[in-house]
C-alpha positions in Angstrom: 89.3 104.6 114.1 89.5 105.7 110.5 90.2 103.6 107.4 92.5 104.6 104.6 94.1 103.4 101.4 97.8 103.4 100.7 99.0 102.7 97.2 102.5 101.8 96.1 104.0 100.6 92.9 105.1 97.0 93.7 108.4 97.5 91.9 109.1 100.6 94.1 107.8 99.2 97.5 106.0 95.9 97.6 103.7 94.3 100.1 106.4 91.7 100.7 108.9 94.5 101.6 106.3 96.1 103.9 105.7 92.8 105.7 109.5 92.2 106.1 109.6 95.4 108.2 107.7 93.5 111.0 106.3 95.3 114.0 108.6 98.2 113.6 106.9 99.2 110.4 108.2 101.6 107.8 108.1 105.3 107.2 105.7 106.1 104.4 107.9 108.7 102.9 108.2 110.6 99.6 104.6 111.8 99.4 104.5 115.1 97.6 100.8 115.6 97.2 99.1 118.2 99.5 95.9 116.3 99.9 97.7 113.0 100.8 99.9 114.9 103.2 96.8 116.4 104.9 95.2 113.0 105.2 98.4 111.7 106.8 98.3 114.6 109.3 94.8 113.4 110.3 95.8 109.8 110.9 96.1 108.3 114.4 97.9 105.3 115.7 95.8 102.3 115.2 94.0 103.6 112.1 93.8 100.8 109.5 94.4 100.9 105.8 94.4 98.8 102.7 97.7 98.3 101.0 97.1 98.7 97.2 99.5 97.7 94.4 99.2 100.4 91.7 100.4 100.2 88.1 101.1 96.4 88.3 98.4 94.2 89.8 95.9 97.0 90.5 94.7 95.2 93.6 94.5 95.4 97.4 97.0 92.9 98.7 97.1 93.5 102.5 96.0 95.5 105.6 98.3 97.9 107.4 98.1 99.9 110.6 99.4 103.4 111.4 102.1 102.7 113.9 103.4 106.4 114.3 101.5 109.6 113.6 102.5 112.3 111.2 106.1 113.6 111.5 108.5 115.4 109.2 109.5 113.3 106.2 113.1 112.2 106.6 113.7 112.1 102.8 113.5 115.9 102.5 114.5 119.1 104.2 111.4 120.8 103.0 109.2 121.4 106.1 106.0 121.1 104.1 106.1 117.3 103.8 105.2 114.8 106.5 104.8 111.0 106.7 103.4 108.3 109.0 104.8 104.9 109.9 102.9 101.8 108.8 103.2 98.2 109.9 101.7 95.2 108.0 98.9 93.4 109.8 97.6 90.7 107.4 97.5 89.5 103.8 94.2 89.8 102.0 92.9 86.2 101.9 92.3 86.9 98.2 93.6 90.1 96.5 90.8 92.5 95.6 91.1 93.9 92.1 90.2 97.6 91.5 87.9 96.6 88.7 85.9 94.5 91.2 85.6 97.4 93.6 84.4 99.7 90.9 81.8 97.1 89.7 80.3 96.6 93.1 77.2 98.7 93.5 77.5 98.7 97.3 80.7 100.6 97.0 79.7 103.2 94.4 79.6 106.1 96.9 83.0 105.2 98.4 85.7 107.8 97.8 88.6 106.0 96.0 
């Protein structure tokens, strides 16, 4: 099992919206970055990830699980772009701020 980070602007797709999708989960679509696409192609069902609110909040608010592996992104006809499905697993007991992650010396070698 691998671990990942998914970020979303909460006014575009929030943690509450992700949780509302239930066990079916939601297509993580619209990604137009080659490195992110390649990471999604490496993801397997059951991989876990943190759900991070970018722009507003700047904090990890939940844990998600990959519920379907990489497939063509339904929001485009361009064959270059893929997506995975994610389902919410749990709220963070306490949201984790980005500044706190960066200030923790135990995490200094972590790719973020």
